[in-house]
C-alpha positions in Angstrom: -0.1 -0.3 -0.3 2.7 2.3 0.8 4.5 2.1 -2.4 1.2 2.6 -4.3 0.3 5.5 -2.6 4.3 6.3 -2.7 3.9 7.7 0.9 6.5 6.9 3.2 6.1 9.5 6.0 5.6 8.3 9.7 1.7 10.3 9.5 0.3 8.3 6.4 1.7 5.0 8.2 -0.1 6.3 11.6 -3.3 6.3 10.1 -3.3 3.5 7.9 -2.4 1.3 10.8 -5.3 2.8 12.8 -7.9 2.6 10.0 -6.6 -0.9 8.8 -7.0 -2.1 12.9 -10.8 -0.5 12.7 -11.6 -2.7 9.7 -10.0 -5.9 11.0 -12.2 -5.2 14.4 -15.2 -4.3 12.2 -14.9 -7.8 10.5 -14.9 -9.7 13.7 -17.8 -7.8 15.1 -19.5 -8.7 11.4 -18.8 -12.5 12.3 -20.1 -11.8 15.8 -23.3 -10.5 14.1 -24.2 -13.1 11.3 -22.6 -15.9 13.5 -23.1 -16.5 17.2 -21.8 -19.4 17.7 -18.5 -18.8 16.0 -16.0 -20.1 18.4 -13.4 -17.8 18.3 -15.3 -14.8 18.6 -16.5 -16.4 21.8 -13.2 -16.7 23.5 -12.7 -13.1 22.9 -16.4 -12.0 23.8 -17.9 -14.2 26.1 -15.4 -15.7 29.2 -15.9 -19.0 30.8 -16.6 -17.0 34.0 -20.3 -17.5 34.0 -20.8 -14.1 36.2 -18.6 -12.2 34.2 -20.2 -8.8 32.7 -18.4 -9.2 29.4 -20.7 -10.3 26.5 -20.6 -9.1 22.9 -23.7 -10.8 21.9 -26.0 -9.4 24.4 -25.0 -5.6 23.8 -25.2 -6.2 19.6 -28.6 -7.5 20.4 -30.4 -4.4 22.4 -32.5 -2.4 20.6 -30.2 0.5 21.1 -27.7 -1.1 19.2 -29.4 -0.2 15.9 -29.1 3.3 14.6 -32.3 4.7 14.2 -33.7 1.5 14.7 -32.9 0.5 10.9 -29.1 -0.4 11.1 -27.2 -1.8 13.3 -23.9 0.1 14.8 -21.5 -2.8 14.0 -22.6 -2.6 10.4 -21.9 1.4 10.4 -18.6 0.5 12.0 -17.5 -1.4 9.0 -18.7 0.7 6.5 -17.4 3.7 8.2 -13.7 1.8 8.3 -14.1 0.5 5.1 -14.8 4.0 3.6 -11.6 5.7 5.8 -9.6 2.9 4.2 -10.8 3.6 0.3 -10.3 7.4 0.5 -7.1 7.3 2.1 -5.9 4.6 -1.0 -8.2 6.8 -3.3 -7.0 10.1 -2.8 -4.0 12.5 -2.1 -3.1 12.4 1.3 -3.8 15.9 2.1 -7.4 15.1 1.0 -7.9 12.1 2.8 -6.5 12.9 5.9 -8.8 15.9 6.2 -11.8 13.5 5.7 -10.2 11.3 8.3 -9.4 14.3 10.7 -13.4 15.4 10.1 -15.3 12.1 10.3 -12.8 11.8 13.7 -13.9 14.9 15.5 -17.9 14.1 14.5 -17.6 10.6 15.7 -16.2 11.1 19.2 -19.4 11.9 20.6 -20.6 8.1 19.3 -17.5 7.3 21.7 -19.1 9.1 24.8 -22.4 7.3 24.1 -21.2 4.0 23.5 -19.2 3.8 27.0 -21.8 5.0 28.7 -24.5 2.8 27.0 -22.3 -0.4 28.2 -21.5 0.6 31.6 -24.8 2.7 33.0 -27.8 1.1 30.8 -26.4 -2.4 29.3 -24.0 -2.9 32.6 -22.2 -5.3 30.4 -19.1 -4.8 28.1 -18.4 -5.6 24.5 -14.6 -6.4 24.2 -14.7 -6.1 20.3 -16.8 -2.7 20.9 -14.4 -1.8 23.4 -11.3 -2.1 20.7 -13.3 0.0 18.5 -13.7 2.6 20.6 -9.9 2.8 21.4 -9.5 3.2 17.3 -12.0 5.9 17.4 -9.8 7.5 20.3 -6.6 7.1 18.8 -7.8 8.4 15.5 -9.1 11.6 17.1 -5.9 12.5 19.1 -4.0 11.7 15.8 -6.2 14.5 13.8 -5.9 16.5 16.7 -2.4 16.7 16.2 -2.4 16.7 12.3 -5.3 18.8 11.5 -4.1 21.4 8.9 -7.0 24.0 8.3 -5.4 24.9 5.1 -6.6 21.8 3.5 -10.3 22.4 4.0 -10.6 24.2 0.8 -9.1 21.5 -1.4 -11.3 19.0 0.0 -14.6 21.1 -0.9 -13.6 21.0 -5.1 -16.4 19.1 -6.8 -14.1 16.3 -8.1 -13.1 15.2 -4.6 -16.8 15.5 -3.3 -17.8 13.7 -6.2 -15.4 10.6 -5.3 -16.0 10.7 -1.8 -20.1 10.6 -2.2 -19.3 7.7 -5.2 -17.2 5.9 -2.5 -19.7 5.9 0.3 -22.6 4.8 -2.1 -20.4 1.6 -3.5 -19.3 0.9 -0.3 -22.9 1.0 1.3 -24.4 -1.0 -1.4 -21.7 -3.6 -1.9 -21.7 -4.2 1.8 -25.8 -4.6 1.8 -25.6 -7.2 -1.2 -22.8 -9.3 0.4 -24.4 -9.3 4.0 -27.7 -10.1 2.5 -26.1 -12.9 0.3 -24.3 -14.2 3.6 -27.7 -14.3 5.4 -29.5 -15.9 2.7 -26.8 -18.7 2.7 -26.9 -19.1 6.5 -30.7 -19.5 6.3 -30.8 -22.0 3.4 -27.4 -23.7 5.5 -29.6 -23.9 8.3 -32.9 -25.4 6.6 -31.0 -27.9 5.1 -29.5 -29.0 8.5 -32.8 -29.2 10.1 -34.3 -31.5 6.8 -31.3 -33.8 7.1 -32.3 -34.5 10.8 -35.6 -35.1 9.7 
C-alpha cells in the first residue's frame, strides 16, 4: 500500500495502521453478528466465567445497538472504516487526511455514548466494541495533532466531493448485497441441516 501510494511519511503510516485495525475489528464484529456460535469470537467476547459482565452478543442484540432502529452500529462501523480505508487509498493524502480528521472529530461523541451505554444502561461490556472505541480515540488524538485548516478548501472541490460521495454509495451498496447473500446462505444451510435431521 505504501509503495502504491508512494507515501513514506510516518503520519500516513499512523493513519493507515489505525484504519486497518478498525476494518479488522469490524470484520470480527460482523462475524459475531451473523454467527453467534463462532468459537473463536466467543473466546474474545464471552469468557467462561458465567458471572462476567463481558458479553458482545447481548450488547449487539439490544434495541439501542441499532441506529434509528434500522442499521446496527456494527454495520456502520464496518462501512465507516472501509470507507476511510478506501478514501485513504484513492485520494491524495492531504485530502484523505482532512476527510479522516473531520469524521474523527464528529465521531468522538459516539465513543462517549457507547461507553456510557455499556457502563450504565446495558451494564455489560463488548470487548470488540471497546477495541473499536479505542481506535476512534486513537484517530481523534491523531487528527487533533495533525489537522491542517489550510487543506479544507481543497476538500470542497467538485472532483474530490464526487469521489467521496461515490465511494460511500458503492461501499454501502456492496456491503448490503454481500451481507444479504451471507444471511441467505446461512438460512439455507440451517434449513438444510434441519431437513437432514428429519
